KOLKOL-523819 format. One record per residue (C-alpha): residue in three letters; z, x, y. Coordinates in steps of 0.05 Angstrom, whole numbers, padded with zeros to 5 digits, always signed. Layout:
<recs>
ALAZXY/...
</recs>
This chain:
<recs>
MET+00730+03931-01800/LYS+00750+03967-01736/LYS+00706+04027-01723/ARG+00728+04084-01679/ILE+00685+04120-01629/ILE+00728+04182-01619/SER+00732+04236-01672/TYR+00807+04251-01675/LEU+00803+04300-01731/LEU+00872+04311-01760/ILE+00898+04250-01724/GLY+00867+04197-01767/THR+00872+04130-01733/LEU+00902+04137-01665/PHE+00867+04078-01635/THR+00843+04019-01675/GLY+00813+03989-01612/LEU+00769+04042-01581/ILE+00713+04011-01621/SER+00708+03938-01633/GLY+00672+03928-01698/CYS+00639+03865-01723/GLY+00655+03871-01797/ALA+00717+03841-01826/GLY+00698+03831-01897/SER+00733+03857-01958/GLU+00704+03921-01985/THR+00694+03955-02051/ALA+00751+03987-02085/GLU+00759+04062-02091/PRO+00832+04053-02077/VAL+00857+04121-02058/GLU+00799+04150-02021/ASN+00798+04098-01966/THR+00723+04094-01967/THR+00728+04023-01941/SER+00775+03985-01897/GLN+00817+03948-01948/VAL+00817+03993-02007/THR+00873+04042-02001/GLU+00923+03996-01970/GLU+00913+03938-02015/PRO+00955+03915-02072/SER+00954+03853-02111/LYS+01008+03808-02131/GLU+01005+03744-02170/SER+00991+03698-02112/GLU+01037+03641-02101/THR+00986+03599-02064/GLU+00996+03529-02039/ALA+00935+03503-02076/VAL+00947+03446-02123/VAL+00915+03458-02190/ALA+00870+03403-02216/ALA+00900+03350-02260/GLU+00873+03340-02330/ASP+00826+03284-02311/ASP+00792+03330-02259/SER+00785+03274-02210/VAL+00764+03293-02140/GLU+00828+03264-02111/GLU+00870+03311-02154/LEU+00828+03371-02134/SER+00845+03367-02061/VAL+00884+03424-02031/LEU+00953+03407-02005/ASP+00996+03445-01955/ASN+00946+03500-01948/GLY+00932+03503-01875/SER+00916+03458-01818/PRO+00873+03431-01787/TRP+00825+03460-01839/VAL+00828+03484-01911/ASN+00833+03559-01916/SER+00766+03565-01950/ASP+00768+03641-01952/LEU+00819+03636-02009/LYS+00779+03630-02073/GLU+00829+03584-02107/ASN+00818+03532-02053/ILE+00745+03519-02067/HIS+00718+03470-02118/PRO+00646+03445-02119/ASP+00668+03373-02123/GLN+00707+03375-02058/PRO+00682+03324-02008/THR+00656+03355-01944/ASP+00642+03328-01874/PRO+00618+03367-01813/LYS+00665+03325-01770/ASP+00725+03344-01812/ASP+00714+03417-01832/PHE+00647+03445-01810/HIS+00650+03511-01847/LEU+00668+03478-01913/TYR+00611+03429-01902/ALA+00558+03478-01880/SER+00573+03535-01928/MET+00599+03497-01989/ASP+00541+03520-02033/TRP+00558+03594-02021/LEU+00633+03584-02023/SER+00633+03545-02088/GLN+00586+03594-02124/ALA+00616+03659-02097/GLU+00645+03706-02148/ILE+00688+03766-02132/PRO+00656+03825-02170/ASP+00693+03876-02211/GLY+00729+03926-02169/TYR+00731+03882-02106/SER+00789+03848-02072/GLY+00742+03799-02040/TYR+00668+03787-02028/THR+00633+03768-01964/LEU+00563+03768-01936/TYR+00579+03838-01910/ASP+00587+03860-01982/GLN+00525+03823-02003/CYS+00485+03859-01949/ALA+00518+03926-01965/ASP+00500+03919-02038/ILE+00426+03921-02020/THR+00436+03987-01984/LYS+00480+04013-02040/ASP+00430+03997-02094/LYS+00374+04032-02056/ALA+00418+04093-02043/ILE+00439+04099-02115/LYS+00367+04096-02137/MET+00351+04149-02085/PHE+00405+04195-02111/ASN+00391+04184-02184/ASP+00314+04181-02186/GLY+00290+04210-02120/ASP+00254+04276-02111/PHE+00298+04324-02072/THR+00253+04385-02081/ASP+00234+04394-02008/GLU+00293+04361-01974/SER+00330+04387-01913/HIS+00397+04421-01919/ASN+00432+04359-01891/VAL+00403+04314-01945/MET+00418+04365-02000/LEU+00491+04366-01979/ALA+00496+04291-01995/LYS+00458+04299-02060/SER+00503+04357-02082/LEU+00567+04318-02068/TYR+00540+04257-02104/ASP+00524+04299-02166/LEU+00592+04334-02163/TYR+00627+04267-02164/LYS+00586+04243-02223/ASP+00602+04306-02264/THR+00664+04275-02296/ASP+00664+04328-02351/ALA+00677+04382-02300/ARG+00730+04341-02264/ASN+00764+04323-02330/LYS+00765+04397-02349/GLU+00802+04413-02285/GLY+00850+04355-02293/VAL+00905+04357-02242/GLU+00903+04432-02234/PRO+00869+04432-02166/ILE+00932+04405-02133/ARG+00985+04442-02175/GLU+00991+04503-02130/MET+01004+04462-02067/VAL+01052+04415-02103/GLU+01092+04475-02127/LYS+01095+04502-02056/TYR+01125+04437-02032/LEU+01175+04436-02089/ALA+01196+04507-02072/VAL+01213+04493-01999/GLU+01286+04507-01984/SER+01288+04519-01909/LEU+01252+04509-01843/ASP+01226+04579-01850/ASP+01191+04558-01914/LEU+01162+04497-01879/ASN+01140+04536-01818/GLU+01104+04586-01863/LEU+01062+04527-01886/PHE+01052+04494-01819/LEU+01034+04559-01783/ASP+00976+04572-01829/GLU+00911+04550-01796/TYR+00878+04527-01861/TYR+00939+04485-01880/GLU+00941+04452-01811/LEU+00868+04432-01815/VAL+00868+04406-01887/TYR+00937+04384-01909/PRO+00986+04331-01885/THR+01032+04350-01828/PRO+01088+04315-01789/ILE+01053+04327-01723/ALA+00977+04322-01722/PHE+00929+04358-01675/GLY+00859+04337-01656/VAL+00804+04342-01604/GLY+00771+04282-01573/THR+00758+04249-01506/GLY+00812+04224-01460/ILE+00823+04153-01436/GLU+00819+04153-01360/ASP+00766+04207-01363/THR+00723+04202-01426/SER+00673+04255-01404/THR+00714+04314-01429/ASN+00744+04333-01496/LEU+00818+04347-01494/CYS+00874+04361-01543/TRP+00912+04304-01576/VAL+00981+04316-01605/ASP+01010+04259-01645/GLY+01054+04238-01702/MET+01038+04227-01775/SER+01018+04162-01807/PHE+01064+04125-01855/ILE+01061+04115-01930/LEU+01065+04039-01922/GLY+01015+04038-01866/ASP+01042+03990-01814/SER+01108+04017-01786/ALA+01133+03945-01782/GLU+01141+03947-01858/TYR+01201+03994-01849/SER+01239+03944-01807/LYS+01224+03882-01847/ARG+01186+03890-01911/THR+01132+03837-01920/GLU+01103+03809-01984/TYR+01043+03855-01972/GLY+01090+03915-01961/ASP+01122+03903-02029/ILE+01054+03904-02061/LEU+01034+03969-02026/TYR+01100+04002-02042/ASN+01095+03987-02117/TYR+01022+04008-02121/LYS+01032+04075-02087/LYS+01097+04090-02123/ASP+01066+04079-02191/ASN+01008+04125-02173/PHE+01053+04180-02148/VAL+01099+04177-02209/TYR+01040+04181-02256/VAL+01009+04243-02223/MET+01075+04278-02217/GLY+01086+04265-02291/ARG+01020+04299-02306/LEU+01047+04358-02267/GLY+01110+04362-02308/VAL+01159+04324-02263/SER+01203+04272-02297/GLU+01193+04198-02282/ALA+01264+04193-02254/ASP+01254+04252-02208/ALA+01186+04227-02184/LYS+01213+04157-02170/LYS+01271+04187-02130/ARG+01224+04232-02091/PHE+01180+04173-02072/ASP+01239+04130-02050/ASP+01269+04189-02013/ALA+01204+04197-01975/ILE+01204+04124-01955/ALA+01277+04128-01934/PHE+01265+04191-01893/GLU+01206+04164-01854/THR+01240+04097-01842/PRO+01279+04115-01778/ILE+01216+04147-01750/ALA+01174+04086-01767/LYS+01224+04039-01734/VAL+01212+04070-01666/SER+01136+04076-01674/PHE+01080+04030-01654/THR+01066+03973-01703/SER+00998+03945-01721/GLU+01015+03886-01676/ASP+01029+03934-01619/GLU+00962+03967-01629/MET+00926+03900-01624/SER+00960+03881-01558/ALA+00921+03880-01493/ASP+00970+03928-01459/PHE+00966+03981-01514/TYR+00924+04030-01474/ASP+00976+04032-01419/LYS+01027+04053-01470/VAL+00985+04108-01502/ASN+00957+04138-01438/ASN+01007+04196-01436/THR+00981+04262-01408/PHE+01013+04331-01405/THR+00999+04402-01385/TYR+01009+04457-01437/ASP+01078+04474-01409/GLU+01098+04401-01409/ILE+01076+04388-01480/ILE+01114+04449-01505/ALA+01176+04430-01466/GLY+01176+04362-01500/TYR+01194+04393-01568/LYS+01262+04423-01583/ASN+01255+04437-01657/TYR+01183+04431-01681/PRO+01144+04497-01674/ILE+01090+04465-01632/ALA+01075+04526-01589/ASP+01064+04571-01650/ILE+01020+04519-01683/ILE+00978+04509-01621/ASP+00968+04585-01619/ALA+00950+04586-01693/LEU+00898+04532-01682/SER+00871+04564-01618/LEU+00885+04501-01579/LYS+00919+04533-01520/TYR+00880+04520-01456/ASP+00888+04499-01384/GLY+00867+04427-01395/THR+00902+04362-01412/TYR+00942+04346-01475/MET+00953+04274-01496/THR+01003+04239-01540/SER+00997+04165-01557/ASP+01064+04149-01589/LEU+01118+04186-01552/LYS+01176+04155-01589/LYS+01146+04174-01656/VAL+01136+04248-01639/LYS+01206+04251-01608/ALA+01237+04223-01671/ILE+01198+04273-01714/ASP+01221+04330-01670/GLU+01294+04309-01672/ALA+01291+04303-01748/TYR+01260+04372-01755/THR+01325+04408-01772/GLU+01348+04456-01825/GLU+01385+04402-01863/ASN+01322+04360-01867/ALA+01275+04415-01889/ASP+01271+04391-01961/ASP+01261+04319-01937/PHE+01201+04339-01895/ALA+01173+04379-01953/ASN+01183+04320-02000/LEU+01149+04272-01951/MET+01089+04318-01945/LEU+01088+04324-02021/VAL+01083+04248-02030/LYS+01029+04242-01977/TYR+00990+04300-02007/VAL+00991+04273-02077/LEU+00972+04203-02056/GLY+00915+04230-02014/ASN+00885+04268-02073/ILE+00887+04217-02129/GLY+00813+04201-02121/ARG+00796+04275-02127/LEU+00825+04289-02196/ASP+00805+04273-02267/GLU+00785+04206-02297/ASP+00853+04194-02328/VAL+00884+04195-02258/ARG+00829+04150-02231/ILE+00835+04100-02288/ASN+00910+04097-02279/ASP+00899+04084-02205/VAL+00849+04028-02219/GLU+00897+03996-02268/ASN+00953+03998-02216/TYR+00907+03973-02162/ASN+00884+03914-02205/LYS+00955+03899-02227/TYR+00984+03895-02157/PHE+00924+03870-02117/GLY+00898+03821-02168/VAL+00831+03854-02173/SER+00791+03853-02238/GLY+00750+03907-02270/ASP+00723+03971-02239/LEU+00663+03997-02201/SER+00609+04035-02239/LEU+00605+04111-02235/ASP+00543+04106-02192/GLU+00577+04059-02143/ARG+00638+04104-02138/ALA+00596+04166-02128/TYR+00557+04132-02072/ASP+00620+04105-02038/PHE+00653+04174-02041/THR+00592+04211-02015/ALA+00580+04162-01958/SER+00653+04169-01939/HIS+00657+04245-01939/LEU+00586+04262-01916/PRO+00568+04199-01876/GLU+00515+04225-01829/GLN+00480+04265-01884/THR+00478+04206-01931/SER+00452+04162-01875/GLN+00397+04212-01860/ALA+00375+04214-01933/PHE+00371+04138-01935/VAL+00335+04128-01868/GLU+00282+04179-01885/ARG+00263+04138-01946/TYR+00275+04066-01928/SER+00276+04055-01852/SER+00229+04007-01816/LYS+00211+04024-01744/GLU+00185+03953-01734/ASP+00252+03922-01754/LYS+00289+03970-01709/GLU+00245+03950-01650/ARG+00253+03876-01663/ILE+00329+03881-01664/GLU+00327+03924-01601/GLY+00288+03868-01569/VAL+00342+03817-01586/CYS+00394+03865-01558/TYR+00360+03869-01490/LYS+00346+03794-01490/ALA+00420+03782-01502/ILE+00439+03829-01445/ASP+00393+03789-01399/VAL+00427+03724-01421/TYR+00496+03754-01407/LYS+00472+03771-01338/GLU+00453+03699-01327/MET+00521+03677-01353/LEU+00557+03723-01306/GLU+00514+03704-01246/GLU+00527+03630-01260/ASN+00602+03641-01268/GLU+00642+03597-01220/TRP+00712+03627-01223/LEU+00698+03701-01212/SER+00699+03730-01142/ASP+00636+03765-01117/ASP+00668+03834-01122/THR+00689+03826-01195/LYS+00623+03793-01213/LYS+00585+03851-01183/ALA+00627+03902-01222/ALA+00617+03862-01287/ILE+00542+03860-01278/GLU+00541+03935-01263/LYS+00578+03947-01328/LEU+00531+03901-01366/ASN+00469+03937-01337/ALA+00499+04004-01359/ILE+00509+03984-01432/THR+00472+04031-01479/VAL+00438+04003-01540/HIS+00432+04040-01606/VAL+00398+04008-01665/GLY+00392+04034-01736/TRP+00392+04109-01732/PRO+00385+04166-01680/ASP+00321+04200-01661/LYS+00352+04267-01681/TRP+00404+04285-01733/ASN+00458+04337-01724/ASP+00449+04404-01759/TYR+00498+04420-01815/SER+00463+04482-01840/ASP+00526+04524-01835/LEU+00562+04479-01885/ASP+00549+04500-01957/ILE+00581+04469-02019/SER+00528+04492-02070/ASN+00576+04538-02107/ASP+00639+04495-02102/SER+00675+04452-02152/PHE+00686+04380-02134/TYR+00755+04392-02105/GLU+00733+04455-02069/ALA+00675+04418-02037/ILE+00720+04364-02009/GLN+00767+04416-01979/ARG+00709+04455-01950/ILE+00679+04392-01918/LYS+00745+04373-01888/TYR+00758+04442-01860/TYR+00687+04447-01832/ASN+00691+04380-01796/VAL+00758+04395-01764/LYS+00736+04464-01741/LYS+00673+04434-01713/ALA+00714+04385-01672/MET+00763+04437-01650/ALA+00706+04478-01620/LYS+00694+04421-01571/LEU+00760+04431-01536/GLY+00750+04430-01461/THR+00675+04416-01466/LYS+00637+04357-01438/GLU+00628+04300-01488/ASP+00556+04286-01508/LYS+00557+04211-01509/SER+00484+04208-01530/ASN+00503+04239-01597/TRP+00525+04171-01622/ALA+00512+04180-01696/GLU+00553+04244-01707/GLY+00599+04234-01767/LYS+00580+04160-01773/ASN+00564+04124-01837/LEU+00505+04084-01811/LEU+00495+04052-01879/GLN+00555+04007-01869/CYS+00540+03934-01857/ASN+00571+03935-01789/ALA+00561+03940-01714/TYR+00608+03958-01658/TYR+00619+03963-01584/GLY+00647+04029-01560/PHE+00694+04024-01500/THR+00689+04097-01480/VAL+00613+04099-01482/ASN+00601+04028-01459/GLY+00550+04018-01514/ILE+00533+03974-01573/THR+00510+04002-01640/MET+00474+03962-01694/MET+00477+04004-01758/VAL+00418+04007-01805/GLY+00464+03980-01860/MET+00465+03911-01827/MET+00389+03907-01824/ASN+00384+03872-01892/GLU+00388+03802-01918/PRO+00426+03756-01910/PHE+00433+03779-01837/TYR+00363+03801-01823/TRP+00293+03800-01853/SER+00226+03809-01819/ASP+00201+03737-01820/MET+00266+03699-01808/SER+00260+03638-01763/THR+00281+03637-01690/GLU+00341+03594-01708/GLU+00363+03643-01761/LEU+00350+03704-01717/TYR+00391+03675-01660/ALA+00448+03652-01705/SER+00453+03720-01739/ILE+00429+03776-01694/GLY+00436+03737-01629/ALA+00505+03707-01639/PHE+00539+03740-01697/TRP+00518+03811-01683/VAL+00491+03828-01614/GLY+00522+03772-01574/HIS+00589+03787-01607/GLU+00588+03861-01592/ILE+00566+03853-01519/SER+00624+03806-01510/HIS+00673+03861-01528/ALA+00655+03895-01462/PHE+00689+03836-01427/ASP+00745+03815-01475/SER+00819+03828-01467/ASN+00810+03901-01488/GLY+00740+03919-01465/SER+00752+03889-01396/GLN+00800+03947-01383/TRP+00743+03998-01386/ASP+00691+04010-01333/LYS+00616+04019-01335/ASP+00624+04094-01349/GLY+00671+04083-01408/ASN+00734+04103-01371/TYR+00800+04065-01373/ALA+00799+04037-01303/ASN+00811+03971-01268/TRP+00749+03938-01237/TRP+00780+03870-01227/THR+00811+03837-01166/ASP+00883+03817-01180/GLU+00866+03743-01173/ASP+00808+03747-01221/LYS+00848+03785-01273/ALA+00904+03734-01269/GLU+00854+03678-01279/PHE+00821+03714-01338/ASP+00889+03724-01371/LYS+00907+03651-01359/ARG+00844+03628-01394/VAL+00851+03675-01453/ASN+00925+03659-01460/SER+00910+03585-01463/PHE+00861+03600-01520/ILE+00914+03643-01555/GLU+00963+03585-01551/TYR+00912+03541-01585/LEU+00900+03593-01639/ASN+00974+03598-01652/THR+00976+03525-01674/ILE+00929+03538-01732/ARG+00965+03545-01799/ILE+00930+03589-01850/MET+00973+03574-01911/GLY+01045+03560-01925/ASP+01086+03592-01869/TYR+01029+03637-01846/TYR+01000+03619-01778/VAL+00945+03652-01737/ASN+00974+03705-01690/GLY+00929+03691-01631/SER+00947+03754-01593/ASN+00926+03796-01652/VAL+00857+03764-01662/ASP+00839+03739-01592/SER+00790+03796-01577/GLU+00749+03784-01640/ILE+00749+03709-01638/VAL+00733+03709-01564/ALA+00674+03754-01582/ASP+00653+03705-01636/THR+00658+03648-01587/ILE+00622+03680-01528/GLY+00570+03710-01575/LEU+00555+03640-01598/ARG+00548+03618-01526/CYS+00499+03675-01514/ALA+00456+03651-01572/LEU+00459+03579-01548/LYS+00435+03602-01479/MET+00378+03637-01514/ALA+00363+03573-01553/GLU+00356+03534-01488/LYS+00293+03573-01474/GLU+00260+03553-01540/GLU+00219+03490-01552/ASN+00239+03444-01610/PHE+00299+03487-01628/ASP+00333+03462-01692/TYR+00407+03464-01674/LYS+00428+03439-01743/LYS+00393+03496-01777/PHE+00422+03544-01725/PHE+00495+03522-01733/GLU+00493+03520-01809/PHE+00463+03589-01813/PHE+00516+03614-01765/SER+00568+03585-01813/ASP+00537+03620-01872/MET+00541+03687-01836/ASN+00617+03680-01837/SER+00627+03664-01911/GLY+00675+03700-01956/ALA+00718+03694-02018/THR+00783+03732-02016/LEU+00842+03747-02061/TYR+00911+03729-02038/SER+00934+03801-02031/SER+00874+03820-01988/MET+00887+03760-01944/LEU+00959+03782-01933/SER+00934+03848-01907/GLN+00884+03816-01861/ILE+00933+03766-01832/ASN+00983+03820-01815/THR+00942+03879-01793/ASP+00869+03860-01779/PRO+00845+03840-01710/HIS+00790+03798-01743/PRO+00807+03726-01760/LEU+00793+03697-01828/ASN+00720+03677-01838/TYR+00728+03602-01836/LEU+00764+03608-01768/ARG+00706+03650-01742/VAL+00662+03589-01753/ASN+00704+03528-01738/VAL+00738+03553-01675/PRO+00675+03578-01639/VAL+00630+03518-01655/GLN+00682+03468-01629/GLN+00678+03499-01560/TYR+00607+03475-01546/GLU+00574+03408-01532/GLU+00512+03427-01572/PHE+00555+03424-01634/TYR+00586+03357-01616/LYS+00517+03327-01603/THR+00485+03356-01666/TYR+00538+03327-01713/ASP+00561+03267-01671/VAL+00632+03294-01668/LYS+00678+03250-01627/GLU+00750+03246-01606/GLY+00793+03232-01667/ASP+00750+03275-01713/ASN+00783+03337-01742/MET+00732+03384-01711/TYR+00742+03354-01642/LEU+00776+03395-01588/ALA+00790+03365-01520/PRO+00746+03396-01464/GLU+00807+03420-01425/LYS+00829+03461-01486/ARG+00762+03495-01497/LEU+00750+03568-01479/ASP+00714+03575-01413/LEU+00703+03648-01395/TRP+00632+03668-01380/
</recs>
């Protein structure tokens, strides 16, 4: 899961890389609300896997997987695992070390996959549900009561069923009534509409890139119905799944609003057709994962320049309506996209724009209507994504509340369940890991003294946040006590955007690291623009952490998998472009940067040779930052282990393998392969361990063994 450190309200996901997050597991399924990373964009299709089904005699020989990846079995794919498979650490370490978990793993109802992230998150979820259902909220703060109120509103299905689809009817009818640009402009020039509803051009307030100390105005283009813009040039298997899932949802809701099936289908296809030429000139997911992405998006303008860049779209009037006119900088990430939108904004296309906004609006509200709409959505989701069953009402209510009131839900949980001792222990590992990284940098033989000095200065400046903040933000001026469920969602959205807009031109408070964050997620991240690592309270559970875990387990999990991984992001292909103050700036000599790129590119070339399944190969340039972080994080933990007496490396490596275990459906895997910077779980084990002599010695791996990698091909960075 890629977390984001900048609040680009109204913009959504401008940069997937401004935070490098640790989590990459599949998440629970509330499909339309996007409460988790894989839910809204995931379909399922009957997977045509390469796995060979067992013959009738069930012999081990017949159970082997053929043509499903090399050099290792894709053990993330549930169909590829059978408890009778032979395992050998010299052949496939992850399959050997984590076979017990992999063979017993079940994908729960409502999930597209299940990982140890989910297993850890379930502990938090169960506690939070008990808190909301059985806790005493008599004397709670306003912040906490906001979360409790939204949770209860979600669970009141009778009230939501009574409203049906009526909450969105008025807006749908407005879209259907649009006949001209004047009609569209009447919508877009309304402040409330701009802050709450979908628009072709999005406005937001957040920090810049070269100077992250000040909040400025971002002006950017809309997102696309099919997510990745590459789907509009060459539709993938995953794109077909997503198209069918979203189309069926849209047609159903429009039918409930009195629109015929034929008309609704045409409207959906017209929307896809209309956004296609815009998507074709826009950044793809692969573009966003490239190391040079920040150069491409670092586009700054004055007010006069930003206005002059639009010939048709009423940008000046909208900026006035939103009170975003000021003497500071405006930024646009995807210039070709906004230009294409502006060129298309003509009288003859007025109804096309209205129809596109209609489709996006309806799809964005499916999770906010009655149970019939939700059940239809779940049935479509399960049908196309291959998921089974549904989440319970309590689970859905928790997921929804944590998504829409993340900080308030986190505060309610922390005040009941947090452990100061655990927080301090993990903080200790964080600072120990930083000390080890300093040793690694000081011992580095290929960096020049100037670059090494700058790297150590950046390392010393890293801020560490564990669990939760010392002080929570005050939301006393947000009140949903008299609102219906739909009204509450709209009020929350409007409030959050207005709050962000008020920061325009002000200095960014980088110490306010928990604002708007769901700290109950099982995740951690490194923030480029704050040069800091954050370990969320949601990851402070088993199987990643418990108070009396052994040193080997602590180093394999917190040391390597969590803290070591996140610190490494400060010096990976992306993080290395940001300085100690969190600004996009070069602190390398030309020679050192060329050598760094050479070493990373060699590693990418190796990754590109790994076949996942069928014709799907690892795209090394998409996943290099995350797998480099896995690899260097492991080195950090191994350096920590050198300082321990009688360290059990076997226990360490096998626990490290367990941390990266997951069972995934085919549809979810398609999404991850194409658009996720995190490699599949089995790769996050086998590739890192084969870089280090400690692994070879522990398992007597030699040349000719499948896990062997020649020394000259191993990653040697820090």
